[in-house]
KEKE-3310 file (N, C-alpha, C; in steps of 0.2 Angstrom, whole numbers, plus 5000, padded with zeros to 4 digits):
npx = (4615:4617:4615:4609:4617:4628:4645:4653:4660:4673:4678:4677:4687:4698:4698:4702:4715:4731:4746:4757:4758:4768:4762:4756:4764:4769:4778:4784:4795:4802:4810:4818:4826:4829:4835:4847:4855:4858:4862:4875:4883:4884:4890:4902:4907:4908:4917:4928:4930:4933:4945:4953:4953:4957:4971:4974:4972:4983:4993:4994:4998:5010:5021:5022:5021:5025:5034:5028:5028:5038:5036:5024:5026:5014:5005:4997:4988:4981:4974:4967:4960:4951:4945:4937:4930:4922:4915:4907:4899:4893:4882:4870:4868:4865:4854:4845:4845:4840:4826:4821:4820:4812:4799:4801:4803:4790:4786:4777:4779:4785:4776:4778:4793:4806:4806:4802:4813:4823:4820:4819:4833:4839:4833:4839:4852:4851:4847:4858:4867:4862:4862:4876:4880:4875:4879:4894:4895:4888:4896:4909:4906:4905:4917:4925:4922:4927:4918:4914:4902:4903:4909:4917:4932:4936:4943:4947:4934:4927:4935:4933:4919:4918:4923:4912:4902:4906:4908:4893:4889:4896:4889:4876:4876:4879:4868:4858:4862:4857:4845:4851:4860:4849:4842:4851:4855:4844:4833:4832:4819:4812:4800:4798:4803:4795:4785:4767:4756:4745:4734:4732:4730:4740:4756:4768:4760:4755:4763:4765:4775:4791:4802:4811:4824:4825:4826:4838:4846:4844:4850:4863:4868:4865:4874:4887:4886:4887:4899:4907:4904:4911:4924:4934:4942:4953:4956:4964:4960:4946:4941:4933:4921:4918:4907:4904:4916:4926:4939:4946:4959:4964:4974:4986:5002:4998:4993:4980:4975:4974:4974:4977:4990:4984:4973:4980:4986:4999:5013:5017:5028:5038:5041:5048:5062:5070:5069:5073:5080:5081:5091:5093:5102:5104:5118:5122:5120:5112:5110:5100:5097:5085:5091:5104:5099:5094:5108:5112:5114:5101:5087:5076:5060:5045:5032:5016:5003:4992:4977:4968:4954:4952:4956:4969:4984:4997:5013:5028:5041:5055:5070:5080:5086:5081:5088:5102:5101:5101:5113:5121:5122:5126:5116:5112:5109:5092:5087:5073:5063:5058:5047:5044:5032:5028:5015:5002:4989:4980:4980:4992:5003:5016:5025:5030:5044:5046:5061:5064:5057:5064:5077:5073:5079:5069:5063:5060:5065:5056:5058:5053:5040:5033:5044:5044:5047:5040:5023:5017:5005:5007:5017:5029:5042:5049:5044:5039:5039:5036:5036:5022:5014:5002:4993:4992:5002:5013:5021:5020:5028:5040:5051:5060:5070:5072:5081:5077:5084)
npy = (5052:5066:5085:5091:5102:5103:5100:5084:5075:5069:5078:5090:5089:5088:5100:5107:5104:5112:5119:5121:5135:5149:5154:5142:5135:5131:5143:5140:5131:5132:5145:5161:5163:5150:5145:5154:5151:5138:5139:5146:5137:5127:5135:5138:5124:5122:5132:5128:5116:5120:5127:5117:5108:5116:5116:5102:5101:5110:5103:5092:5097:5095:5104:5116:5133:5139:5129:5114:5112:5100:5097:5099:5080:5074:5083:5084:5074:5078:5089:5083:5075:5083:5089:5080:5076:5088:5089:5078:5081:5092:5087:5083:5096:5104:5096:5100:5114:5116:5111:5120:5132:5129:5134:5146:5142:5142:5155:5169:5177:5194:5208:5218:5225:5228:5224:5210:5206:5206:5197:5186:5185:5183:5170:5162:5162:5156:5144:5140:5139:5130:5119:5117:5115:5103:5095:5095:5089:5076:5070:5071:5062:5050:5049:5047:5034:5027:5026:5029:5034:5041:5049:5062:5070:5068:5076:5088:5093:5093:5103:5114:5116:5120:5131:5138:5135:5140:5154:5157:5156:5167:5177:5175:5177:5190:5196:5193:5198:5207:5201:5190:5194:5201:5190:5181:5191:5190:5183:5165:5160:5171:5179:5189:5190:5181:5173:5175:5162:5155:5148:5154:5169:5174:5174:5161:5150:5133:5126:5114:5099:5096:5109:5124:5125:5111:5106:5112:5106:5092:5093:5097:5086:5076:5080:5078:5065:5059:5062:5056:5043:5040:5045:5038:5033:5041:5045:5034:5030:5031:5020:5009:5014:5020:5015:5017:5020:5022:5015:5004:5003:4991:4979:4972:4971:4980:4992:5000:4996:5005:5005:4989:4978:4970:4978:4989:4984:4977:4970:4954:4947:4959:4962:4952:4942:4948:4961:4979:4993:5009:5023:5039:5053:5065:5060:5051:5036:5022:5006:4996:4981:4973:4966:4975:4986:4982:4980:4993:5007:5006:5014:5018:5025:5032:5035:5043:5037:5045:5047:5055:5051:5053:5044:5038:5032:5026:5020:5010:5012:5006:5008:5014:5031:5043:5053:5047:5039:5047:5054:5044:5046:5059:5069:5086:5096:5100:5096:5091:5076:5064:5051:5035:5022:5004:5002:4999:5004:5019:5035:5040:5035:5040:5052:5068:5071:5084:5095:5098:5088:5077:5079:5078:5070:5060:5055:5041:5027:5015:4999:4990:4986:4989:4980:4969:4962:4973:4970:4964:4971:4984:4989:4982:4978:4991:5006:5023:5034:5048:5062:5072:5072:5068:5052:5047:5052:5045:5034:5018:5003:5007:5010:5018:5032:5049:5062:5079:5091)
npz = (4486:4476:4474:4459:4453:4461:4463:4460:4475:4473:4462:4471:4480:4471:4466:4478:4480:4479:4477:4491:4502:4509:4520:4524:4533:4550:4560:4571:4573:4560:4560:4558:4569:4572:4559:4558:4568:4565:4552:4556:4561:4551:4541:4547:4547:4532:4530:4536:4530:4516:4518:4523:4511:4502:4506:4504:4490:4486:4491:4482:4470:4457:4456:4467:4468:4480:4490:4499:4516:4525:4538:4552:4552:4553:4547:4536:4539:4549:4543:4532:4539:4547:4536:4531:4542:4545:4534:4534:4546:4541:4534:4541:4546:4535:4531:4542:4540:4527:4529:4539:4531:4521:4519:4512:4500:4493:4494:4488:4472:4470:4463:4449:4438:4445:4459:4455:4447:4456:4466:4458:4456:4467:4471:4461:4465:4477:4474:4467:4477:4485:4477:4474:4487:4490:4480:4483:4496:4493:4484:4490:4501:4495:4488:4500:4502:4491:4480:4465:4454:4442:4427:4426:4433:4450:4458:4451:4448:4461:4467:4460:4460:4474:4475:4469:4479:4490:4486:4483:4496:4503:4496:4499:4513:4514:4508:4518:4530:4538:4544:4549:4559:4567:4571:4578:4588:4595:4608:4608:4608:4603:4593:4585:4572:4566:4554:4550:4553:4542:4549:4560:4568:4578:4584:4590:4590:4593:4604:4608:4609:4600:4605:4600:4605:4608:4596:4589:4598:4595:4583:4585:4591:4581:4571:4579:4581:4569:4565:4575:4572:4562:4562:4566:4557:4556:4568:4580:4593:4592:4585:4588:4591:4580:4569:4555:4550:4536:4536:4546:4551:4551:4542:4530:4539:4548:4543:4533:4516:4500:4486:4478:4471:4462:4458:4453:4442:4442:4435:4441:4438:4436:4449:4454:4455:4446:4448:4446:4452:4445:4446:4440:4435:4423:4413:4422:4430:4440:4443:4454:4463:4473:4483:4484:4488:4501:4505:4508:4519:4532:4537:4550:4551:4560:4553:4548:4536:4525:4518:4504:4505:4519:4529:4539:4545:4557:4554:4555:4546:4536:4527:4514:4514:4503:4499:4501:4490:4479:4481:4475:4462:4461:4463:4465:4480:4484:4472:4462:4460:4450:4452:4446:4445:4445:4442:4431:4429:4434:4441:4446:4442:4440:4449:4456:4468:4477:4480:4493:4500:4495:4501:4514:4529:4533:4523:4515:4503:4505:4511:4520:4532:4548:4554:4544:4527:4514:4510:4495:4492:4498:4491:4488:4478:4483:4490:4491:4505:4514:4526:4530:4517:4504:4503:4490:4483:4489:4482:4476:4472:4465:4453:4446:4449:4444:4443:4441:4432)
capx = (4612:4620:4612:4611:4622:4634:4651:4655:4665:4679:4680:4678:4694:4703:4699:4705:4722:4735:4753:4758:4760:4772:4758:4754:4769:4770:4784:4787:4803:4805:4810:4824:4830:4833:4839:4851:4859:4860:4868:4881:4886:4885:4895:4909:4909:4909:4923:4934:4931:4935:4951:4958:4952:4963:4978:4974:4973:4990:4999:4995:5001:5017:5027:5018:5024:5029:5036:5024:5033:5038:5035:5025:5025:5007:5002:4992:4984:4976:4971:4962:4954:4947:4942:4933:4924:4918:4910:4902:4896:4888:4877:4864:4866:4862:4846:4840:4844:4835:4820:4818:4819:4808:4793:4803:4803:4784:4784:4774:4784:4782:4774:4783:4798:4811:4806:4803:4820:4828:4818:4822:4841:4840:4831:4843:4858:4849:4846:4865:4870:4859:4864:4883:4882:4872:4885:4900:4894:4887:4903:4913:4904:4906:4924:4927:4920:4930:4913:4913:4898:4902:4915:4921:4937:4933:4948:4946:4927:4927:4938:4929:4912:4921:4923:4906:4898:4909:4905:4887:4888:4897:4884:4870:4877:4879:4861:4853:4866:4853:4841:4855:4861:4844:4840:4857:4855:4838:4832:4830:4811:4809:4796:4797:4803:4792:4780:4761:4754:4738:4730:4731:4733:4744:4763:4770:4755:4757:4768:4767:4779:4798:4805:4816:4830:4826:4827:4845:4850:4845:4854:4870:4868:4865:4881:4892:4886:4889:4907:4909:4903:4916:4931:4939:4946:4959:4959:4964:4956:4939:4939:4929:4915:4917:4904:4903:4922:4929:4945:4947:4966:4967:4977:4994:5006:4994:4991:4975:4978:4969:4974:4980:4993:4980:4969:4984:4989:5006:5014:5020:5036:5041:5042:5052:5070:5073:5066:5079:5078:5086:5092:5096:5104:5108:5120:5125:5114:5114:5105:5101:5093:5082:5097:5108:5095:5095:5114:5114:5112:5095:5084:5068:5056:5037:5028:5008:5001:4986:4975:4963:4948:4951:4958:4976:4987:5004:5017:5035:5045:5062:5072:5085:5085:5081:5094:5107:5101:5103:5121:5125:5123:5129:5111:5112:5104:5086:5083:5067:5065:5052:5046:5040:5030:5027:5008:4999:4983:4979:4982:4998:5009:5022:5024:5036:5045:5049:5067:5063:5056:5069:5082:5072:5082:5065:5060:5063:5063:5054:5058:5049:5035:5032:5049:5044:5047:5033:5019:5015:5000:5010:5022:5035:5049:5050:5040:5041:5036:5038:5032:5017:5013:4997:4995:4991:5010:5017:5021:5022:5030:5044:5056:5064:5071:5075:5082:5076:5090)
capy = (5056:5073:5090:5092:5107:5103:5096:5078:5074:5070:5084:5095:5086:5089:5108:5111:5103:5117:5121:5124:5143:5150:5154:5136:5132:5135:5147:5138:5129:5135:5152:5164:5161:5143:5145:5158:5147:5131:5142:5148:5131:5125:5140:5136:5117:5122:5136:5123:5111:5123:5128:5111:5106:5120:5112:5096:5102:5112:5098:5088:5100:5093:5110:5122:5139:5138:5122:5111:5110:5092:5096:5092:5075:5072:5089:5082:5069:5082:5093:5079:5072:5088:5091:5074:5078:5094:5088:5073:5085:5097:5084:5083:5103:5106:5094:5104:5121:5117:5110:5127:5137:5126:5139:5152:5141:5143:5162:5172:5182:5200:5211:5224:5222:5229:5219:5203:5205:5206:5190:5181:5184:5180:5163:5159:5162:5151:5138:5138:5138:5123:5113:5116:5112:5096:5091:5095:5084:5069:5067:5070:5056:5045:5049:5043:5027:5025:5024:5034:5032:5046:5050:5067:5069:5070:5081:5095:5095:5095:5109:5120:5117:5122:5139:5140:5135:5147:5161:5158:5156:5174:5181:5173:5180:5197:5198:5191:5198:5211:5196:5185:5198:5202:5183:5179:5194:5189:5176:5159:5159:5178:5178:5196:5189:5175:5173:5173:5156:5155:5144:5157:5176:5176:5170:5157:5144:5126:5126:5107:5095:5098:5115:5126:5122:5104:5105:5113:5100:5086:5094:5097:5079:5071:5081:5075:5057:5058:5063:5050:5037:5040:5049:5032:5032:5046:5045:5027:5028:5030:5016:5004:5017:5023:5010:5018:5022:5018:5010:5002:5002:4985:4980:4969:4974:4985:4998:4999:4997:5009:5001:4983:4977:4969:4985:4993:4980:4978:4963:4950:4946:4964:4963:4946:4942:4952:4968:4983:5001:5015:5031:5043:5061:5067:5056:5047:5032:5016:5001:4992:4976:4973:4964:4980:4991:4980:4981:5000:5009:5006:5019:5017:5031:5031:5042:5041:5038:5049:5048:5059:5050:5055:5039:5038:5026:5027:5015:5010:5010:5005:5007:5018:5038:5045:5058:5043:5036:5052:5054:5039:5048:5066:5074:5092:5097:5104:5093:5087:5069:5060:5044:5031:5016:4998:5001:5001:5008:5024:5042:5042:5030:5045:5058:5072:5073:5091:5095:5098:5081:5072:5080:5077:5064:5056:5053:5035:5022:5010:4992:4986:4990:4985:4975:4964:4966:4975:4965:4967:4977:4989:4992:4978:4978:4997:5012:5031:5036:5054:5066:5077:5070:5065:5045:5046:5053:5040:5031:5011:4998:5011:5006:5022:5039:5052:5068:5084:5096)
capz = (4480:4476:4469:4451:4452:4465:4461:4464:4480:4470:4460:4475:4483:4467:4466:4483:4479:4477:4480:4497:4502:4514:4526:4527:4538:4556:4561:4579:4573:4555:4561:4557:4576:4571:4553:4558:4572:4561:4546:4557:4562:4543:4538:4551:4543:4525:4529:4538:4524:4511:4519:4522:4505:4498:4508:4501:4483:4485:4493:4476:4464:4456:4457:4469:4468:4487:4493:4505:4521:4527:4545:4555:4548:4554:4546:4531:4542:4553:4539:4528:4543:4548:4530:4530:4548:4545:4528:4538:4551:4538:4531:4545:4548:4529:4530:4545:4538:4521:4533:4542:4527:4516:4516:4507:4493:4491:4494:4482:4470:4470:4456:4447:4436:4448:4463:4452:4445:4462:4469:4454:4456:4474:4470:4457:4469:4483:4470:4466:4483:4488:4472:4474:4493:4490:4476:4488:4502:4491:4481:4495:4505:4489:4487:4507:4501:4484:4475:4459:4448:4437:4422:4428:4437:4456:4461:4448:4449:4468:4468:4456:4463:4480:4474:4468:4484:4495:4483:4485:4504:4504:4493:4504:4520:4512:4507:4523:4535:4544:4546:4553:4565:4572:4573:4583:4594:4600:4611:4603:4608:4601:4588:4581:4565:4562:4549:4554:4548:4539:4552:4566:4567:4582:4583:4594:4591:4592:4608:4611:4605:4600:4606:4596:4609:4607:4588:4590:4603:4591:4576:4586:4592:4575:4568:4583:4580:4563:4565:4580:4568:4555:4563:4568:4551:4557:4576:4582:4598:4591:4579:4591:4591:4572:4566:4548:4547:4529:4537:4553:4554:4550:4536:4531:4543:4553:4539:4527:4509:4496:4481:4478:4466:4456:4455:4449:4436:4443:4433:4446:4435:4436:4455:4456:4456:4440:4449:4446:4453:4441:4448:4435:4434:4418:4410:4427:4433:4444:4443:4459:4464:4480:4488:4484:4492:4508:4508:4509:4526:4533:4541:4552:4553:4562:4549:4546:4529:4526:4511:4503:4508:4526:4533:4541:4550:4559:4552:4556:4540:4536:4521:4511:4513:4496:4498:4500:4483:4475:4482:4471:4455:4461:4463:4469:4485:4482:4466:4463:4458:4446:4454:4443:4447:4440:4440:4425:4430:4440:4439:4450:4441:4440:4453:4457:4474:4477:4482:4500:4502:4492:4504:4521:4531:4535:4517:4513:4499:4511:4509:4526:4537:4554:4554:4540:4521:4513:4506:4488:4491:4502:4487:4487:4481:4487:4489:4494:4511:4517:4530:4528:4510:4503:4502:4483:4481:4492:4476:4478:4466:4464:4448:4443:4452:4439:4445:4436:4432)
cpx = (4615:4615:4614:4617:4627:4639:4652:4660:4672:4682:4681:4685:4699:4704:4702:4712:4726:4741:4754:4761:4764:4769:4755:4758:4769:4778:4787:4794:4806:4804:4817:4828:4834:4837:4845:4857:4863:4865:4874:4886:4888:4890:4902:4912:4911:4916:4929:4936:4934:4942:4956:4958:4957:4970:4979:4975:4980:4994:5000:4998:5008:5022:5024:5023:5029:5029:5031:5029:5033:5037:5029:5023:5017:5002:4995:4987:4979:4971:4965:4958:4949:4942:4936:4927:4921:4913:4905:4897:4890:4882:4870:4862:4863:4855:4842:4839:4839:4828:4817:4817:4815:4802:4795:4803:4796:4781:4782:4779:4780:4780:4778:4790:4804:4811:4806:4809:4825:4826:4820:4830:4843:4838:4836:4850:4857:4849:4854:4869:4868:4862:4871:4884:4880:4878:4892:4899:4892:4893:4908:4913:4906:4913:4928:4926:4923:4925:4912:4909:4897:4909:4919:4927:4935:4937:4947:4939:4925:4929:4935:4923:4913:4920:4916:4902:4900:4907:4898:4885:4890:4892:4877:4871:4876:4872:4857:4857:4862:4848:4845:4857:4856:4842:4846:4857:4849:4837:4830:4822:4807:4805:4794:4798:4801:4787:4773:4758:4747:4733:4729:4734:4738:4751:4763:4764:4759:4763:4770:4772:4787:4799:4810:4824:4831:4828:4834:4849:4851:4849:4861:4873:4869:4873:4888:4892:4888:4897:4909:4909:4908:4923:4937:4944:4952:4961:4958:4960:4948:4936:4933:4922:4912:4914:4903:4910:4924:4935:4945:4954:4968:4969:4983:4998:5004:4992:4986:4979:4972:4969:4979:4985:4989:4976:4973:4988:4996:5009:5018:5028:5040:5043:5046:5059:5073:5073:5074:5076:5084:5086:5096:5097:5108:5111:5123:5118:5117:5109:5106:5095:5090:5087:5102:5105:5096:5103:5116:5112:5105:5092:5077:5064:5048:5035:5021:5008:4994:4983:4969:4955:4947:4954:4966:4978:4994:5008:5025:5039:5052:5064:5079:5083:5085:5087:5101:5108:5103:5110:5125:5126:5124:5123:5112:5107:5098:5083:5078:5068:5057:5052:5041:5038:5029:5019:5006:4993:4982:4982:4988:5004:5016:5020:5030:5037:5048:5057:5068:5062:5061:5075:5081:5074:5077:5061:5063:5060:5062:5054:5054:5044:5033:5037:5048:5045:5040:5030:5018:5010:5003:5015:5029:5036:5051:5044:5042:5037:5039:5034:5028:5015:5006:4997:4995:4999:5014:5019:5024:5024:5035:5050:5061:5063:5074:5075:5081:5082:5087)
cpy = (5063:5078:5090:5097:5107:5098:5089:5078:5074:5075:5091:5094:5089:5097:5111:5109:5109:5116:5123:5131:5143:5150:5147:5132:5135:5137:5144:5136:5131:5143:5155:5163:5155:5142:5148:5154:5141:5134:5144:5142:5127:5129:5138:5129:5119:5127:5132:5118:5113:5125:5123:5107:5109:5118:5106:5095:5104:5107:5093:5090:5097:5098:5115:5127:5140:5131:5120:5110:5102:5092:5101:5087:5073:5078:5087:5078:5072:5086:5089:5077:5076:5090:5085:5075:5083:5092:5083:5077:5090:5093:5084:5091:5106:5103:5099:5111:5121:5115:5116:5132:5135:5131:5144:5149:5142:5151:5165:5177:5188:5203:5217:5221:5222:5223:5211:5201:5203:5199:5184:5179:5181:5172:5159:5158:5157:5145:5135:5136:5131:5117:5112:5113:5105:5092:5090:5088:5077:5067:5066:5064:5051:5044:5045:5036:5023:5023:5030:5034:5037:5045:5056:5066:5072:5076:5088:5097:5097:5102:5115:5122:5120:5129:5142:5141:5141:5154:5162:5159:5164:5178:5181:5177:5187:5200:5197:5193:5202:5206:5191:5188:5199:5195:5181:5184:5194:5183:5170:5158:5166:5176:5184:5196:5184:5177:5173:5168:5157:5152:5148:5165:5178:5171:5166:5153:5138:5125:5119:5105:5098:5106:5118:5124:5115:5102:5106:5108:5094:5087:5094:5088:5075:5073:5077:5068:5055:5057:5057:5044:5035:5042:5044:5031:5036:5046:5037:5026:5029:5025:5011:5007:5019:5017:5011:5020:5018:5013:5010:5002:4996:4984:4975:4973:4981:4992:4996:4999:5001:5005:4994:4982:4975:4973:4988:4990:4979:4970:4959:4949:4953:4966:4958:4947:4946:4960:4972:4990:5005:5021:5035:5050:5063:5060:5050:5043:5025:5012:4997:4987:4977:4971:4970:4984:4989:4980:4988:5001:5009:5011:5017:5024:5029:5038:5039:5042:5040:5050:5052:5058:5052:5050:5040:5033:5028:5020:5016:5007:5011:5005:5012:5025:5038:5049:5053:5040:5042:5055:5049:5041:5057:5071:5080:5093:5101:5102:5090:5080:5067:5053:5040:5024:5011:4998:5003:5004:5013:5031:5045:5037:5034:5051:5062:5073:5079:5090:5094:5092:5076:5072:5078:5070:5058:5052:5046:5031:5016:5003:4987:4990:4985:4978:4969:4967:4968:4970:4968:4972:4983:4992:4988:4978:4985:5002:5018:5032:5042:5058:5071:5077:5066:5057:5044:5046:5049:5034:5023:5008:5003:5008:5011:5029:5043:5059:5074:5090:5103)
cpz = (4481:4472:4464:4450:4455:4462:4464:4468:4477:4466:4465:4479:4478:4466:4472:4484:4475:4479:4486:4496:4508:4520:4529:4532:4544:4557:4567:4577:4566:4555:4559:4563:4575:4565:4554:4563:4569:4555:4549:4558:4555:4540:4541:4548:4537:4526:4531:4533:4518:4512:4519:4515:4500:4500:4504:4493:4481:4486:4486:4470:4463:4456:4459:4469:4476:4490:4499:4510:4523:4535:4546:4551:4548:4551:4541:4534:4545:4548:4535:4533:4545:4542:4530:4536:4547:4539:4530:4541:4548:4536:4535:4547:4541:4528:4534:4542:4531:4524:4535:4537:4521:4515:4512:4500:4490:4492:4488:4479:4469:4464:4455:4444:4440:4454:4461:4450:4451:4466:4465:4455:4462:4474:4466:4461:4475:4480:4469:4472:4486:4483:4473:4481:4493:4486:4480:4493:4499:4487:4485:4499:4500:4489:4494:4506:4495:4480:4470:4454:4443:4433:4423:4433:4444:4458:4459:4450:4456:4470:4466:4458:4471:4480:4474:4474:4488:4492:4485:4492:4505:4502:4497:4509:4519:4512:4514:4530:4540:4547:4551:4559:4569:4575:4579:4589:4599:4603:4607:4602:4605:4594:4583:4574:4562:4558:4552:4549:4548:4545:4560:4566:4572:4581:4590:4597:4592:4598:4610:4606:4605:4600:4601:4599:4608:4601:4587:4593:4599:4586:4579:4588:4586:4572:4572:4582:4574:4562:4570:4576:4563:4557:4566:4562:4552:4564:4579:4587:4598:4586:4582:4591:4584:4569:4558:4546:4541:4530:4544:4556:4553:4543:4536:4534:4547:4550:4534:4521:4504:4489:4479:4472:4460:4453:4451:4443:4437:4440:4439:4444:4436:4443:4458:4456:4451:4441:4450:4447:4449:4444:4443:4436:4428:4415:4416:4429:4435:4444:4450:4461:4471:4485:4488:4488:4499:4510:4510:4516:4527:4538:4544:4554:4555:4559:4548:4538:4529:4519:4510:4505:4515:4531:4534:4545:4551:4557:4553:4550:4540:4529:4519:4511:4505:4494:4498:4493:4478:4475:4477:4463:4455:4460:4467:4475:4482:4476:4467:4459:4455:4449:4449:4445:4442:4439:4434:4424:4435:4437:4442:4449:4441:4444:4454:4465:4474:4481:4490:4504:4500:4498:4512:4523:4532:4529:4515:4507:4503:4508:4514:4529:4542:4556:4550:4533:4518:4509:4499:4487:4494:4497:4486:4479:4486:4485:4492:4500:4514:4521:4527:4521:4510:4501:4495:4480:4485:4488:4478:4471:4463:4458:4446:4446:4447:4442:4440:4437:4433)
residu = (MET:THR:ASP:ALA:GLY:ALA:PRO:ALA:PRO:GLY:ARG:ARG:ARG:LEU:ALA:SER:LEU:ARG:PRO:PRO:ARG:GLU:GLU:ASP:PHE:SER:PRO:ARG:LEU:ARG:SER:PRO:ALA:VAL:ALA:ALA:ARG:VAL:GLY:VAL:ALA:LEU:GLY:VAL:CYS:PHE:GLY:LEU:ALA:PHE:LEU:THR:GLY:LEU:VAL:SER:HIS:TYR:SER:GLN:LEU:PRO:ASP:PRO:PRO:VAL:PRO:VAL:PRO:THR:SER:PRO:SER:TRP:GLY:TYR:ARG:VAL:THR:GLN:GLY:LEU:HIS:VAL:ALA:THR:GLY:ILE:ALA:ALA:ILE:PRO:LEU:LEU:LEU:VAL:LYS:LEU:TRP:THR:VAL:LEU:PRO:ARG:LEU:PHE:GLN:ALA:MET:PRO:ARG:GLY:VAL:GLY:PRO:LEU:ALA:VAL:ALA:THR:ALA:GLU:ARG:VAL:SER:VAL:ALA:LEU:LEU:VAL:ALA:SER:ALA:ILE:PHE:MET:LEU:VAL:THR:GLY:LEU:MET:ASN:SER:THR:GLN:TRP:TYR:PRO:TRP:ALA:PHE:SER:PHE:ARG:SER:THR:HIS:TYR:ALA:VAL:ALA:TRP:VAL:ALA:VAL:GLY:ALA:ILE:VAL:LEU:HIS:VAL:ALA:VAL:LYS:LEU:PRO:VAL:ILE:ARG:THR:ALA:LEU:GLY:ALA:ASP:LEU:GLU:ASP:THR:SER:GLN:ASP:ARG:VAL:PRO:LYS:THR:SER:PRO:THR:ARG:GLY:VAL:ASP:GLN:GLU:GLY:LEU:SER:ARG:ARG:GLY:LEU:LEU:THR:ALA:THR:TRP:THR:ALA:ALA:GLY:LEU:ALA:VAL:LEU:ALA:THR:ALA:GLY:ALA:THR:VAL:PRO:TRP:LEU:ARG:ARG:VAL:SER:VAL:LEU:GLY:VAL:ARG:SER:GLY:ASP:GLY:PRO:GLN:GLY:VAL:PRO:ILE:ASN:ARG:THR:ALA:SER:ALA:ALA:GLU:VAL:ASP:PRO:ALA:ALA:VAL:GLY:GLU:ASP:TYR:ARG:LEU:GLU:VAL:VAL:HIS:GLY:GLU:GLN:SER:VAL:THR:LEU:SER:ARG:ALA:ASP:LEU:GLU:ALA:MET:GLU:GLN:ARG:THR:GLU:ALA:LEU:PRO:ILE:ALA:CYS:VAL:GLU:GLY:TRP:SER:ALA:GLN:GLY:THR:TRP:SER:GLY:VAL:ARG:VAL:ARG:ASP:LEU:LEU:ASP:LEU:VAL:GLY:ALA:PRO:ALA:GLY:ALA:ALA:VAL:VAL:VAL:ASP:SER:LEU:GLN:GLN:ARG:GLY:ALA:PHE:SER:SER:THR:ARG:LEU:PRO:GLY:ASN:PHE:ALA:ASP:ASP:PRO:ARG:THR:LEU:LEU:ALA:LEU:GLY:LEU:SER:GLY:GLU:PRO:LEU:SER:LEU:ASP:HIS:GLY:TYR:PRO:ALA:ARG:ILE:ILE:ALA:PRO:ASN:ARG:PRO:GLY:VAL:LEU:GLN:THR:LYS:TRP:VAL:HIS:ARG:LEU:GLU:VAL:GLN:ALA)
# end
């Protein structure tokens, strides 16, 4: 039985419910000292991912103002592998960073128009930073697995949001630079910048359990393991331990396949006995069968194929130099070439091969891989393979080369 004037127990519990406040959280692990150190690692990962992402985006431009170099042949393999690896490492780093600064979400807003406006602007910028960072990492991870549950263009949207994320990071660092410098300059266990928790008037409470150093060690370990579990898609000697790698290196003729002939809707009849390659330069043109191509001088090149999803593989390709084909129609040196594919579905059925790539002696119209004729899914009857070029531009099922005047 309860007193007539006392509220029921259920009502008392309901009345005690309230949103958490900043002082409700212990500062032992959620401190500027931890947040600053995790933030530096996260910033490095985002910076590297941004720079290598710019390289990838620029490499896919049909007519870049400054030609992409053809050497080293493994350049795109390294930059795109680093792009995906730093993105993967950033995932656990971002989670820990958000956890350490979570109390700031519940910080009371100041009074007064001026301070309130400043605090609101800061929160909006932080919200933009968090949202863009999460978007970049989630969509990037989905792209690496080739899962696209959205209707927008991944490449253009990912590129645009990357600028938003980096801009928000730069603004955030500029605003918080005094706090960051002080936190990094002090000992990890220093508590001079910590909040005073509501549960105790003193700092440094709750010393049992995971230490700050232990939290950072666990964070670096998680980031390292995440990279190790996926890096085998790019680094062959890690494939046995990269249990989450999206490509194991296996595939027909020792090279993985991104898009099959069926997925690209290649007509089987078009790659049969009636297949012909057309090479065009203005009024001049030649038409070649697969047998005609095989009768030309064959070259062999060991070149990697590296895809935007981050995986790559080395292959031994054989075929005809593209420059030799262009000489058949009198194409001048340095002329770019439009490469047309038989594929009916996909964004890269027609690509542009810049002049420096077309003239490079390592650029082949490949007819074989690993000492065997190309498999259909690898681009039979003929495909482009060039050094330091994104995989999406290594056009398969080629049926036409047109020299641009």
